[in-house]
N, C-alpha and C positions, 0 to 999 in steps of 0.2 A: 720545600715541596718534594715528595718522594718521586724518584725516577722509576721507569718501568723495570729497570734492573733490580731495584731494591724491593720491589713488591713481590710477595709470595702469591702465586696463583694456585689456589686450592681447587682441585678437580675432584668432585665428590660423586661417588656412585651411591645414591640413596638406598639401593637394594642390597648393598654388600653386607655380609655378615647378618643376613636376615633383618636388615634395617638398622644395624649397629652404626653404620656410617652416618645416616641421617640423624639418629638420636644423639650422636656425639658432636655434631656440628656446632650447636650453641656453646658447648664447653670449649671447643677448639677456638672459636671466635673470641670468647672471653679471655682465654689464656693469651692469645696473640695480642689482644688489646692491652692486657696487663704488661706484656713485654715491650709494648710500644712499637710493634712491627706492623707495617702496612700490608694489607692483603686484599685479594679479590677472591670471590667464590663463583665457581661455575658448577652446575649440576648436570650429570649425564642423563640421557633418556633412552639410549639404545647402545647395542654393541658397536664398538668402533668410535663412539662419540668422544670418549676420553682422549683417544689419540688425536682426533680432529681438533679438540679444544687446545691440547698441548701444542700441537703444531702451529696453530694460529697465534697462541700466546708467545711462543719463541720467535716466530717470524716477525712479530710486532715489536720485538726488542726486549721481551721479558727474558729473565735469566733462570729463575727457579720455579719449576712447576711441581706441585705437591700432589701425589696420588693419595686420596683419602678413600680407602676401600679395600678390596681383597685382591687376589691374584690377577683376576681379569683386568681390573683397573690399573694395577701396577704394570702389567705387561704392555698395555696400550701406551701408557705414558713413557715407559722405558724406551719403546721403539721410537717415539717422537724425539726424545732426548738424544738417543744414539745417532739418529739421522739428521739432526740439526747441525748448523754450521758450527764447528768446534771453536772458531775464532770468537764466537759470541759467549763462550763459556756456559753452555746450557747445563743445568744441574737438576737432578731429581731429588725431591724430598719425599718422605713417606710417613703417613700416619696410618698404621695398620688397623683395619676394622673388618678383616675377613674372617674366615673360619679356620684356616690352617696357620697362616702367618709365619711359615718356616723361614722365609727369607729375612723378614724383619727380626725374628728371634735370633738368628745367627749373626746379625749385625748389631745386636744390642739395642734394637729399636722397639722392643716390647715394654710396655709400662703403662702408667696412667696417662691420661690426655695431657696433663701438665708436664710430665716428663718428656713425652714425645714432642711437644711444642717447644720445650726448652732446647732440645737438640736442633730443631729447625732454626731457632734463633741464634744459638751459640755454637753449633757444631762446625766441623771442618769439611771442606770439599775434598773428597778422596775418590780414587778410581777403584772399581771392583771388576772381577772377571765375569764374563757372560758365556754360557754354553750355547752351542748351535746344533741343530739337527737338520739333515736333509734326508728325505725318504722317497719311496715310490709315490709318485703323484703328489709330492709335498715339497713346495719350495722351501727355502731356508726358514727355519723357525728358531727363535731364541728361547732359552730357558734360563731361569735364575736359580732354581732350587735343584731339580733333578729331572732326568728322563730315563727311559728304559723300555724293556719288553717283558712279556711273560706274566706271571701271577700279579705283579705290581700294576701292570696295565689293565688286566682284567678287573682287578679290585677298583681301580679308578673309574672304570666304566660303570661298575655297580654303584659307586658313590654318585656319579653324575646322573644316573637314572633316578636317583632320589632316595635318601635316607631321612625319613621324617623325624622331626623333633630332636635330632642330634646334629652336632657340628664338631669340627676339629678332630682330635684323636678318637673319641668314642665312635664317631661316624665311620672313620676308616677301619677301626677294629671290627665293627659290625659288618661292614661291607666285605672285609677280608674273610670272615666266617661264612658269609653267604656265598662268596665266590668259590671257596674251596670245594664245595660239594661237586661241582661239575668240572673242576680244573684237572688238567694233566700236564706233565712235563712236555717239552718240545725240543727237537734237535735244531741247533743253530750252528752257523759257522761264524767265528769271531776272529778279527784281525786287530791287533793292538799296535799302535804307532807304526803301521805299515809292515809289520812282520808278525811272527808267532801265530801263523794261521792254525786254528784248531777247530775241530768239529766236536761239539759237546751236547749232552742231553741235560737241559737246565730247567729249573723252576722259574727263575727270574734273573734278570740283569738290571741293576740300578746304577745309573751313571750320575754322580752327584757333583754339584758345585758348592754346596754347603752341607753341614753335618746332619741336619734333620729333615724329615719329610713327614707328611701325614699328620701335621699338627703337633710335632715334637718327637716323633719316633727317630731314634739315633741310628740311622742306617749306615752312616758314613763317618764314624768317629775320626776326628783329626782333619776333616776336610776344611779348607780355608778358602775364603772368598777372593783372596789376592795372591795365591801361590802359583798361579799359572798351570794348575794341574786339575784333571778330573779324577774323582775318587770312585772306583768301580767296586760294586758288591755283586758277585756272581754266586748264585746258589745252584749247585749241581743237583741232579735228580735225587730226591728223598721221598719217603712216604708222606701221604697227606697228614697222617698223625704227627710225624716228626716236624713237618712244616708248621702245623698248628702249635706244637709244643715250643717252637722257637719264637712265635710272635711276641710273648712277653719279654724275651731277651732282646728283641729289636728295640723295644722302648728304651732300654738302658744301654744298648750297644754291645751287649754280651754275646750276640750271635756271631761275632767275628772269631770266636774261639771254637766254633763248630767245625768238625773235619770236612763237611761238605760245603762250607762257605769259603770262598776265595776273595780276598781283598787285594786290590792293587791300584796304582795310580797310572795315568796315561795322559797324553796330549790329544790323542784321537783313538776312536774305537769304531770299527765297522762291523755290522751284524747283518747276516743274511740267513734265509731259511727256505726250505722247500715249500712250506705253507706260509703265506704272508701273515705276519704278526702285527697287531696294532701297536702303535708307538705311544707310549705314555710320556707326555711333555708337560711338566708342572701341573699335574692334576687333570689334564685333559688328554683325550685319546684322539690322535689325528695322524693320518697317513699310515703306511705299513712298511715292513722290511721289503727290500734291503734298505739299510739306513746307515748314515755316518754321523757320529757325534764328535764335535770338536769344541775348542775353547777359544774365545776372543779375550786375550789378556788385557787387563786394565782398560776395559772398553767403556764402562758406564760411570760417569761422574755423579756422586751422590753427596748429600749432607749427612755426615755420620758423627757419632760421638767423638769428642776429642781424645 
C-alpha cells in the first residue's frame, strides 16, 4: 500500500497556459499510471490556492508536490516547499503548462507529457538557487527566472494588461514593441556586492537566475541555476531605434557584444532612483525602487533529470 511520502500530489491550475494544464491532465494521469506511480490530483480555484494545497499536503506527511501550470502556480508551490520542515524532505516537481516556461526550459523540463512524467518518476532530488527581492512597500519576494527594472518591467506590465491570441515569446515581442513608443531611459543608482556605487542612465537592468526569459529570450547566456550567482544584464542609454534593433539579438544572446550592454555576475544588487521604478519579478510587476536583489543558494529541492 503506498505511503503518503511515495504519492505524487499534483496541483493543477486549470486556467494555466490558456487551459493547457486542464487539457494535459488526462495524458499526465495516463502516463503516471503506465509508470506505476501513485498520485493524487487537486485543482486550484483562486490565487493562493496552490500554495494552500501544497502546505496542507506537506503538513500531512506528503513529500513531493507537483506544480502543473505556469509561473503563478510554480511560485505558490515553490514557497510552500521552501517553508516546509526540511527534515521531511519536501520536494517540488514540475509539469510546465504555462506560456513562458523559462524556468522549466533551463532545467531540462520542457518536452512531451510523457517525457516530463518520466522525470517525475525517475529523476533525482537536487537543490537549485532562488533569487529574492525586497523593495519599497514590498516584503521579500522570491524569483526563479529573473527580476529587474526599466524597459523590461514596462514590457511585462504591457503583457499583463493583455496580449490577445499570443503566448510565450511572440506575446513578449509584441508587448516590447508597444511599450517602446512611450518609453525613455532613467537614471538609477546601483550598488553591486556592497561596493562599486554608480549613477547611470539606463534602459533596463535584468537580474537573472537562469539563462532565458520571455519564453526563450537568451538574456543571460551562461547563467546557471546552481552556481550561487546572479547574472546581470545592464543596458546603458541608447536610442529607441537601437534598442529595437537589438531585440532579435536578445533571442539568440548576441546582445552581449553590444558596446552599451554590460554583463556581470553578483551575489547582491541594490538599485535606487529619484523616480520610483516598478519592479519586474518573474513576469509580474510589484513594488518599486529602492530595491535589493539577492540569492538564496541551494534553497529549493526539486525532481530534476538525472
